C-alpha positions as CSV (number, residue, x, y, z in Angstrom):
1,L,82.2,164.0,20.4
2,T,81.3,160.6,19.2
3,V,84.1,158.8,17.6
4,P,83.8,157.0,14.2
5,V,86.7,154.6,14.4
6,T,88.1,152.4,17.1
7,G,91.6,153.5,18.3
8,Y,93.6,155.8,20.5
9,Y,92.5,159.5,20.7
10,I,94.4,162.4,22.0
11,F,92.4,165.3,23.6
12,H,94.4,168.6,24.3
13,Y,92.9,171.5,26.1
14,A,94.0,175.0,27.0
15,I,92.1,177.1,29.6
16,A,92.7,180.8,30.4
17,A,91.0,181.6,33.6
18,N,90.7,184.7,35.9
19,I,91.1,183.3,39.3
20,Y,89.2,185.2,42.2
21,N,89.5,184.9,45.9
22,D,86.5,182.5,46.2
23,I,87.8,180.1,43.6
24,R,90.4,177.7,45.1
25,A,90.8,175.1,42.6
26,F,89.4,173.6,39.6
27,G,89.5,170.3,37.6
28,V,89.1,169.2,34.1
29,R,87.3,165.9,33.8
30,L,87.2,163.5,30.9
31,F,83.9,161.4,30.4
32,K,83.6,158.2,28.2
33,N,80.0,157.1,27.6
34,G,78.8,159.1,30.6
35,S,81.2,157.8,33.2
36,Q,84.3,159.7,34.2
37,T,87.6,158.1,33.2
38,Q,90.5,160.6,33.6
39,A,90.9,163.9,35.5
40,H,93.3,166.7,36.0
41,N,93.2,169.0,39.0
42,Y,94.7,172.4,39.4
43,H,94.9,174.4,42.6
44,S,95.3,178.3,42.7
45,A,97.8,179.3,45.1
46,H,97.1,183.1,44.9
47,Y,96.1,185.4,47.7
48,L,94.1,188.3,46.5
49,G,92.3,191.0,48.2
50,G,89.0,192.5,47.2
51,A,87.9,191.9,43.6
52,S,91.4,191.5,42.3
53,A,92.0,188.6,39.9
54,T,94.9,186.9,38.4
55,H,95.1,185.5,35.0
56,D,96.3,182.0,34.6
57,M,96.6,179.5,31.8
58,F,96.2,175.8,32.3
59,T,96.8,172.9,29.6
60,G,96.6,169.3,29.6
61,T,96.3,166.3,27.5
62,F,94.1,163.1,27.7
63,L,95.1,159.9,25.9
64,I,92.4,157.3,25.7
65,S,91.4,154.1,23.8
66,L,88.1,154.4,22.3
67,A,85.7,152.0,20.3
68,A,83.8,153.1,17.4
69,S,80.6,154.9,18.7
70,D,81.9,155.7,22.1
71,Y,81.3,159.3,23.0
72,I,83.5,161.8,25.1
73,R,82.6,164.8,27.1
74,L,85.1,167.2,28.6
75,L,83.9,169.2,31.7
76,I,85.3,171.9,34.0
77,K,84.5,171.7,37.7
78,L,85.2,174.7,40.0
79,E,85.8,174.4,43.8
80,I,84.9,177.5,45.7
81,N,85.7,178.5,49.1
């Protein structure tokens, strides 16, 4: 997303995830003009056997000041055991 006007912007996300044994955590990263500016980290506290999964929901909000023509990327990073 490239913003057209200088100001404060709010980015809200909601993620539904099936968490398996090999995924221990994941994070959501906000990048401004290619550089990480903010991050939210979530850790799965579930112990599951076999191929079982649990369904979790994660939400968060970023508030950031941007100048006209700044661009934003929102990325998800998985941490696997």
